[in-house]
N, C-alpha and C positions, 0 to 999 in steps of 0.2 A: 967326537960328539958324545956327551954324556947321555946314557940310556935312562929313560925316565921308568920308575915302576909302573906297570900298568894298572890302571884303577878300575878295570872292567875285565869280564871274561864273556865269551860268547859261546852259547850252546844252542842245540836245536831241541824243543820239546814238542811232543805230540799234542794236538788240539785236545784230545781226551784227557790227557795228563793235567793240562792247565785247567780244564773244567774241573776236573776232581780236586786239585789243589786249592782252587777258590772255594769250591764246597766244604772242603775240610777246614778252611781258615789258615791255610798255610800261606796264602798270598791275600792282601787285602785289596778288595776291589770296591771301593765305595760308590762308584758311579751307578751300582744295582739298586742304591737307595736314593739316586738323585735322577733328575729328568733325563731320559734318553734322548739324544737330538737327532740320530740317524733316521733318515727315512726308510720305511720298509723296503723299497726298491734297492736301496744300498746293502741292505742285509741280504737281499736275494742274490745281488751280484757277488757278495763275498762267498756265498755257499757255492755258486756256480764255479767261482775261480778254484776253490778247493776241489771240487768234483772233477775239474778239467786238469788238475796238478799245476795250476799256476801259483806263483808265489803271492802271498797276501801280506807282505811287510812283516815288520818285526815288533816286538814289544820291548819296553825297557823297565826293569826292576831293580829295586834297591833295598837292600837288607839294612834294617835299623841296626844301631850297635847292640851288642849283647848287654843284657842287663844283670848285674849283680843282685842275687837274691839275698834275703836276710840271713839265711844259713851260710853265706858265703860262696854258694855255687852260682853258676852262670846260666841264664835262660837266653835263648837265640831270640833276638828281636824279629817280629813278623816282617815278612817281605811285603813291600808296597809296589805296585804297579804305578810307574811314573808316566809312561806313555803307552798307548794301546788300550786304554779303558773302554773305549766305545767299541773297538774292534772285538774284544773279548766279551764284552757285553752281548754283542750281535750274536755271537758263536753259541753263548749260553742260552741266549733267547730261541734261537732257532734249533739247536741240536739238543740242548737239556730241557727244553720246555719252560725256561724260567720267564717269569712276568717282568716286564720293566715298567719304570714309572714314567709317565708323559708329563708335559708341562703343566697339566691340571692335576698332577699328584696321583692320578688314577693308575693302578697296577694293571697292565693289559698284556696280552699275548700278541707276539708277532709270528704269525704262523707262515712257514714257506711251504709251498705245495710243490709236488714233483710229478711230472708226466713220465712213466717208464717207457712208453712207446717212443716219444720224441726225445726223450733225455732232456726235458726242459724244466727249469725252476721258474716259479712265479709267486708273487704275494697272493695268499689266499683270498679270493672274492666270493660273494654269495653264489655266483655262477659256477666257479671252480668246485666249491664245496658240494654242489648237487651233481656234478659230473663224475660218474664212476670211473672215468679214465684217469683220473687225478688222485694222487695220494695228497690229501689236503692239509696234512701236517707232517713233515718228515720227523718231528720229534719222536713219533711213535716207533720209529725204526730203531732209535737209540736207548729204548727203555730196557732195564735189566731183564724184564720178563718177556722180552720180545720173542715170538715164535716165527722164525724165518719160514719153516716149511708151511705151517698152517695158513701164514698171512699171504705168502706168494700163491699158494694153491687156491684160495678163496679168491684173491684179486683177478688172477689168470682166468678162473672160471667165469667170473662175473663179466669179463671183457672179451673173452674168446681168444686170449693171448696165449702163446707157447709159453708154458711153464718155466722151461729151461732159460729162455731169453730174459723173461722177467726176473728170475732168480739171480742171474748174472748182474742185471741192472742194479738190482736192490743191493746186491752184495758191494758193489762199487760205491753206492750211496753211503752204506754203513762204513765202508773203509776210509771215507774222507776224515773221520775223526782220528785216523792214525797219521794223516798228514802233519808235517812238521812246520812250526812257526819259530821264527828265529827270536831268541831271547838275550838281549844284552843286559848282562848283570853287572850293575854298578857296585863297585866295593863299599862295604860298610865304613871303610875308613874316610870316605868322602863326606864332607860337610854339607849341609842343606845348601848352602850357597853354591857349592861346586856342582851339586847335583842339578840345581836350577840352571846353571850356566851350561851344563852338558845338554840338558833338554832343549835349551833355546838355540844352541849352536846347531843340532843335529835335525832339528824338526823342520822339515821341508816347506810346511805351510806358513812358518813364521808365527805360530801360536806361542804366545807368551805365557810361560808357566809361572805363577806368582807363589810367593811364599805362604799366602793366605790359602791358596788351593792345596798346598802341601799339609798345612794345619788341618784343614777339612778332611783330607785323606786319611791322615793319621788317627784323627778322632773317630771316624767311621770304622776303622780297622780294630778298634779297642773297645770291645763290648764288656770286657770284664770291669773296666771302670766307667761304664755307661756312656763311653765316649760318642758313640753312635747317636744317642738321645741328646747329649749336649750339642753335638753338631746340628742336629735337626732344630734344637732350640734357637740357635744362632741364625740359621738360614730361614727359618719360618718367621722369626721376629723381623728381620729386615725385610722379607718378602711381604708381610702384612703391612708393615709402615708404608710400602709403596702401593699395595694393592689389597685393600681389605677384603675384596671378594674372594680372594684366595682361601679365606678360613673355611668356606663350605667344603672346597676340594679337599683341604687337608683334614678335616672332619670325616669326610666320607671315604677317602682313600687312604688314611694312614691310621688305622684303628689302634695299633699300639700306642702311637704318640698321642693321639686324640683321648685316649684313656689314661694317660699319665699326669702326674703333677707338672711335668714340664709343659704341657700344653696349656694349663692354667696359668702359667706364667707370661705367656705371650698373647692370649686371645684379645686382652683389651687393645692391642695394637691396631687390630682391624677396624676399631672406630677412632682411631687417632687421625683427625682431619687436617692437622698442622703438616705443612711441608718445609718447614724451617730447617729441620735437620732430618735427613734421610740417609743414615749410615748403612754401609754394605758390611757384609760379614767380615771383610779385612779389617775395616774400621773398629768393630767391636772387639777384635782381638788386640788392636792396638791400645784401646782403652784399658782393657783388662791387664795387658803387660804393664802399663803404666801404674795402674791403681793397686794391683794384687802382687806384682813380681818386680816393681821397681826397675823395669827394663822397657825398651822401646822397640826392639827389632822383632819381627815376625820369626826370623831364623832362630832366635833364642827360645821362643814358644816350641817350635819343633823339637829342639833339644831338650826342653823340660818335660814335654809329654813322652818323650823316649826315655826318660829317667835320669837325665844328666843332673848331677850335683855339681854346680859351678864351683864349689868350695873345694872339693876334692878332686873334680874333673873326671869323675868316674860315673858310670851308669849303674844305678841301684833301684831296686824295688821300693825302697822307702822313699827315695826322691820322686819316683814316680807317682806314688800314692798321695804324697803331699802336693804335688803339682796339680793333679786332678781335684783335690779337695779345694784347692785355691781357685783353680779355673772354674769349678762349679759355683763357688760363692760369688766370682766375679761375674759370671753370666746373670747370676740372680740379682746382683746389685745393677748392672746397667740395664736389664730389661725390666726392672721394677718400674711399675707404672708412676708412682710418685715422683721417682727420681728423674725419669725421663721428661715427664710433663713439667716439673719444676725447671728443668734445664731449659726447656723450650720457653717457659715464661721468662727466665733470664734474657734470652734472645729478644723477646718481644719488648721487654723493658728498655733494650738497647735502642729500639726503634726499628728493629726487623720486622716487616709485615708479610703476610702471605703473599707474596708477589715475587716474581724472578727479579724484579728491579732492585729489591734490597737484599735478597738471599745472599748469604756470605759464600763466596766461591772457594773452593778447595777444601778438602776434608780434614787437612792437618791441623788448622786452627781450631775447627769445632770439636774435633777428637779430643785434642788436649784440653780444650775449655771444659768438656764434660768429664775427662778424667779428673781435672783439677778441682772441679765442683764435688765429685764423688770423693776424692782424697779429703776436702776439707770438711765435708759434711758428714761423712760415714767412717772415714778411716782415722783421721787425726782428732785428738781433743784440743782444739785450739784456743776455746774460750770465746771465739768470735760469734757475733749474733748471726741470725740468718741474712740479715740485710747486709752485713759486712761480708759475709762469705760470698753472697751472690755479686755484690759490687767489686770484690777482688777478682772474681772470675770475669765481669764485664770489662774491668780495665785490662786484665791480661789478654783477653781476646782482641781488644782494640790495639794494644800495644803490639802484639803479634802481628796483626795486620799492617799497621803503620810501618812497621820495621822489617816486614816480609820475613819473620822470625822461622817460619816453617815452610819456607818456599825451596829450600834445598834439601839437604838430608834431613827430613823431619824426623826419622826414627832416632838418629843421634842426638838431635836437638831435644826432642821430647823427653828422652832418657835422662840427659843431663838436667832439665828443667824439673822433672818430677822429684828427682833427687835433691835437688835445690829446695824446693818447697817442703819436701818431707823432712829434711834435716834442719830446718831453720824456721823462724817465726815468719808465717805468711805475709804479714803487713811489712815486715822489715824486708823480705825478699822482694816485694813488689817495689817497695820505695827505692831500694837500691837500683833495681833495673830501670826505673823511671829517671832516676838521677844520671844513669849511664846513657840511656838511649833517648829520652824525651827532653832534652836540654832545650833552653830558650833558642839556641841556634837551629834546633831541628824545627821548632814550630814556626820560627819567623823565615828561615831560609830553605832548609832541606825539603820541608813538607810542601811549600809552594812550588819548588822546582819539580818535585815528584808529581804535581798535578799538571805538568806539561805533557799531556798524553791526549790521544783522540779516541781511546777505547772507554766506551760507555759501559763495559762488561768489568772494568778494573773495580777492585774492592775499594779503592780510595774514593771513587764516585758513589759507590754503595754507601760508605761510611758518611759521606756528605748528606746523602739522602737521609740516612738514619738520624742525622743531627738535626735535621728540618722535621722529621716525624716527631722527634723527642720533644722539640718545643712547639709542636702543633701548628707549624707554618701554614699560612694560606698560599694558595696558588699566585703566582706574580700577577698583578694588575686585577686580583679579584678579592671579593669581601667574603662571599658565602661558600666558597669552594676551598677545600683544603688539599695539601699535598697528599694526605692518605688517601682522599677520594680518588685522585688521579692514579696512585699506585695500584690500589686494589681494583679499580675498574680498567686496569691497562690503559690509562691515558698515554698522550704521546709526548715525547720530548721534541722541543723545537730549538731553533737557533735564536739566541738575542740579537746577534747581527744576522739577519737573514741570509741564508746560503746563496740565494740567487742574486742578492745584492752584492755580497763579496765576490761571487764568481764574476759578475759584470765588472768588477774593478781588479780583476787578476789574481785573485786569491786561489790556491789550489786546495785539494780535498783535505790534506793533513793540516791545513791551516784553519779552514772554516769549521771543521769537525774536532775542534777542542772541547774538552769536557767542560772547561771555563766559559764556553759559548752556548752550553746546554742550559735549558731550564723548561720545566713542565708549563705547558699553557693549555687553557681551554681552547677547543677548536674555534669557536666564535672569534675569540681574542686573536688567534693565529691568523684567521682570514683577514682581520682588520689591518694587522701588521704587514702582511702581504711581504713585498720586497723592498720596503723602504728603508732608509738609514734610521738609526735610533732617534737621532735628533728631530726627524720629521714626524715618525709615528708616535713619539712621546709628546709631541706638541699638540696632539689631537685630544680634545677634552673628553671625548667619549672613551678613549683608550685609557686615559689617566685618571679616569674618575676615582677609581679605588687605588691609584699608584702613589700611596703615601710613603713617607721616609721609612715608616715600620715595615710597610710591605716590601720595600726594597731591601732592607736589612734582613728580614726573614728568608730572603732568597739569596743573600750574599752578593747582592748587586749594587755597585757604586752609583750614587746619585748624580754623579758626574756624567753618567751615560747620556743624560738628557741633552747634553751639547755635543754629543760625539757623532762623527761620520767614519768612513773607512780609514781615514788617515790616523784616528785615534784607536784603531782596532788592537794593535799590539799593547799599548798603554792599557786599554780596558781590561785585556786578558791578565796582565801582571797584577791589576788592581783586584780583579775578581778572584784570582788565586789565593791572594793574602787573606781576603774575606772568607773564602772557603776553608782555608787552614784555621781561622779564627773560630769558625762555626764548629769545626771538628774538635777543636782544643776545648771548647765550651762543653761539647758532648762528654769528652773525656772526664774532665773534672767535675761533672754533674753528679757522678757516681761517688757519693761521698764515703769515706771509710771510718770516720768517727762515729 
C-alpha cells in the first residue's frame, strides 16, 4: 500500500506558551473579538480538570502559506487556530485575566474563584467575593509581579490556615499553566477546502466549519491591513440588519470601532426596517467575490487574503495588499446605504412585500442579484439607464428562480455568470439566456409541470403571488380587499376545492394540498364556502356578488370552476396551473428593457 505524506504533526504545548503566543500575535485567535458562548460554569470545569491533571482535549492550528515580500524574501504566514478557540479563550479569560465579549458586545471578565482549604473552584459570586476563605479571582496568581510569599502569608493569617499547606496548594494552582494541551498542526501545504474537511471529519460534536468562518478568522488575525476592522464591519452590518437594537451595544462596548469611519458605514442599517433581504456575513463575501474579484468561491477569498497571486500561483505581499484594497472597496460598496436600499426597492418593484409569504427563499439568487446590480451600476460603464439596469436585475432574479439556477453549486454558477456579464453586453447576455431557458415550451409545458407541488414555501408559489401583487389583484370574490392586504396582515390561504370536501370524496393530503388549489380568502368568505363543492358555493349570490370574470382572472382561476365538483378536480388543477404560469410570464415581461 502506498504511504501518503502526513499533512499534520502533533505536539504538546504548555498552556502558558499558548497564551503567550496568542498575546504575541504568533497565533491568531479571532474569537477574543467575537461573542464568547461558553457558560462560566464550563470555564470553571476546564480549570478544575487542569488542576487535577485531567486531559482537556486538543487544539487544531493551521499555518498559512509563506508570503513572498517585495524584496524577494519570505515571511511566515500567521498560524490560525482552526479548532479549540473557545477552550483557549476560556484559559486566557481565567488565567490571564482577559476580558471576553458577550452576546451584547460587552467586554466582561469571567472570574474563577478558588478555595485553598477545600481545593474547590467556583464561578465568582457576590457571596464568594465577600468570603475571606476564597481567592475570588485566580488570575492574580499568574501575574508577572505576583509575590507568592507575601500573598500566602497574608491569606493564611487572615483565615488561620497553616502557611505551608496553603503555599503547597497555591503552588499547585500556579503549576496548572505548565500542563500540556495537544496541538494538531496542519500543514501549510493543505488547501482551505482540505482544512475544512479535516475539521469536519474529526470534530466529535459534528460542528460544521464554513469557509466564511475561515475568512472571518483570517481577517481578524491581520491587523496590519485593518482586517480586524473589516471583519467587524461585515459582522456588525449583518447583525444590525437583523436587530437594530444591537447598535447601542456596539457603541457602548466596542469603542475603537465606534470611533472609526467603519462604524459610520454601517450605523444606518440599525434603522433599515425592511426584511426583504437579510444577508449573513458569508453572503456579503460572496457578493464581494463576484463584484471585485470575478470569483465565486469562499475558498478563493481565503487564498487571496493570504496573498495568493492566481496568475503566478505564488503568495506575495503585493498580491495581499491588492486583495485588501479591493476587499475594503467591496465592503464599502455592499454596505453603502444607497446601494442596499436601491436593491431592496428593486425587490419591491418585483412584487415582493414585507411578508414571509413572498420573500424569496435561498440566498444564492438574491446574493447574485445584488452583485449583478452593483456590477452594472458601479463597476461597468454599460450605457444603460437606471430603469434598464434594474429591470435586467429583476429579470435575472426571476429567470434564476424559475430555472433553479443557483440551487446546486451556486458558487461555481455565480462565478461563471459574473464573468459572462462582465465580458459581454448585459442586454445581449440576458437575451441569450432567455432564448436558451425561457422558451415557449418552458412557459406552456415545463412551468405548469413544475407547479405540480404541495409546498406553499416553494419560490414558484411566491413568484405567482408576486405577479398578483404587481398587478394589484383583489382577493378572490372581493371588491375592496387586495392581495397585498392579506399578505401584509398575515391573511390565510384556503383551498378552492375545500379540504373537507375532497377528503370526504377520498382525496389524500398530497392531492388536496396542491398550490394550484390555494387561494387567499377573507375569513367571512371562507366560512360561507365551508365544505361545499365549487359548483354549489359559487351558485350562492352572496358569495358571487363580486365574483366577476376579471376577479377570477386576477387570481388565475378558470371560470369553468362554477360548474365543477370533485370529478373535475384534476382538470381544474391542470387549467389553473396554466393560468398561474401565464400570470408569471406576464410578470416577467412586464419589466421592459427598452
